[in-house]
Structures are given as structure tokens and as C-alpha cells.
C-alpha positions in Angstrom: 0.0 0.0 0.0 1.4 3.4 -1.0 1.1 6.0 1.7 0.8 9.6 0.6 1.2 11.6 3.7 3.4 14.7 3.6 6.9 14.1 5.0 9.2 16.8 6.3 12.8 15.6 6.1 15.8 17.4 7.5 19.3 16.8 8.9 19.8 17.2 12.7 23.3 18.1 13.8 22.3 17.4 17.4 21.1 13.8 16.6 23.5 13.3 13.7 20.7 11.8 11.8 18.0 12.6 9.2 14.7 13.3 10.9 11.3 12.7 9.2 8.2 14.3 10.6 4.7 13.5 9.4 2.7 16.6 10.3 -0.7 15.1 9.4 -0.3 12.4 12.0 0.2 13.9 15.4 3.5 12.8 17.0 4.5 10.6 14.1 8.2 10.9 13.4 11.3 8.8 12.6 15.0 9.1 12.0 17.8 7.4 10.2 21.5 7.7 9.5 20.8 8.1 5.7 18.0 9.9 3.9 16.7 6.6 2.6 16.9 4.9 6.0 14.9 7.7 7.5 12.2 7.5 4.9 12.0 3.7 5.2 11.7 4.1 9.0 9.0 6.7 8.5 7.0 4.3 6.3 7.0 1.7 9.1 6.1 4.3 11.8 3.2 5.6 9.7 1.9 2.0 9.4 2.2 1.5 13.1 0.6 4.9 13.8 -2.4 3.9 11.7 -2.7 0.4 13.2 -2.6 1.9 16.7 -5.2 4.5 15.9 -7.5 1.8 14.5 -7.1 -0.4 17.6 -8.0 2.6 19.8 -10.9 3.7 17.6 -9.3 7.0 16.8 -9.8 8.9 13.5 -7.2 8.5 10.8 -6.6 11.7 8.8 -6.8 11.4 5.1 -3.6 12.4 3.4 -3.7 16.0 2.0 -2.3 14.8 -1.3 -1.1 17.0 -4.1 -2.5 17.4 -7.5 0.0 16.6 -10.3 -0.5 18.0 -13.8 1.2 16.5 -16.8 
């Protein structure tokens, strides 16, 4: 399943890692030593966030999405 939530990715000198925040999912974030690792970790954390929300009966925000024009 492709997840289309917005990701904010940046380097943290303090953590010496790439940080990924998912603003549409409260408190959802991940990190990684490489850009790719951080994004992969974020994909797993997003799935876990959604599964936990379902178990607790909490609403799951729809991804904002972006329109692409060819």
C-alpha cells in the first residue's frame, strides 16, 4: 500500500541523523543515518501509527495529497 502523507525531512546536527516528521499524523516521526533509511523508518512508523489509531478507535486523517499536472 502506497502512503501519501506529507513528509518533512531534515538533517539534525544534534542527533547526527536525518529526521522525518509526518505533520498530518500527530506525534509521528522517525529518523535514520541516511536519507533513505529515515524515509523507510517513517513508512514503518506511519503504518504503526495507523494500526494503533484503528485499535484505539481514533480517527485517521486522510492524506492531504497533491494534484499533479502532466
